[in-house]
N, C-alpha and C positions, 0 to 999 in steps of 0.2 A: 506493501498499500503507501504509494507516493504520501511527502508530509506536504502540509501546509505550503510553504515554501519555497519545496518542488513545486508542486502547481501553480503557484507565481512565477516560477522562472520560465516552465515548461508557456504556462498562457503569455509571458512576455513576450519569447521571443515567436510565440506562434502570433502575434502582432505585428513586430517591429518584423518580419518576414511577410507582412502585407497590408504596411502603415494608409494602401490607398481604400482601404472599407473602413478605415478611423478616423475616431479626430474627439482631440484636448478639451477636456470640459474650462472655461477659461474663470469658471467659478470656483470648483473644489480638484479642478487637475484632475480629475478622474476620465476613464478613456472610454468612449461608450460608440456604439456604432455610430457609419458614418449617416444613415436616412433618420438620427435622434436627432430630434427641435429641439425638446427640453429637458437638460440632465435627471435622471429619474431620481440622483443622493441630493441635491443643489437648488431643484428648478429654473437654471440661467437658463439661458438660451445665448449664450454665444460661446463660440467653435472655435479651436486653432485646428484646420484640418493636417496644415502641410504635411509633408511625411517623415522631415525631419524633428519635426514639434513630437511626431507622435512615437519614434521610435526614440529616442531621448526617454521619451516618458513613461515610455512602457520597458526599459532597461531599468531606470531609475526604481518605476514599483516593482520589478520583479527581483530587485534585489535584495530589498527590507520585508521586514514584517507588516502585514496588514494594519491599518493607522486610522482608516472612515469606516464609519458609520452606513450602510448598505440599507436598500428599503428591504431589500431581502433576512435584512438579520435580525428585521423591525418586526417581521411576519410573525 
């Protein structure tokens, strides 16, 4: 069974290899799908879809422990 940190790293690598399918929320710096209009975590509607930003953020988030609370955590 994978640990939470290895799962995060695997997801980060998946995102970094396909940055055109994602964008970074300008409100909370979460990575969301390209079709997202309102961030499910902070309800912001401003995003940075540049590939460089997505890759950088994916690698940052994948290399550290989870710090944010998501909607799934509250369910």
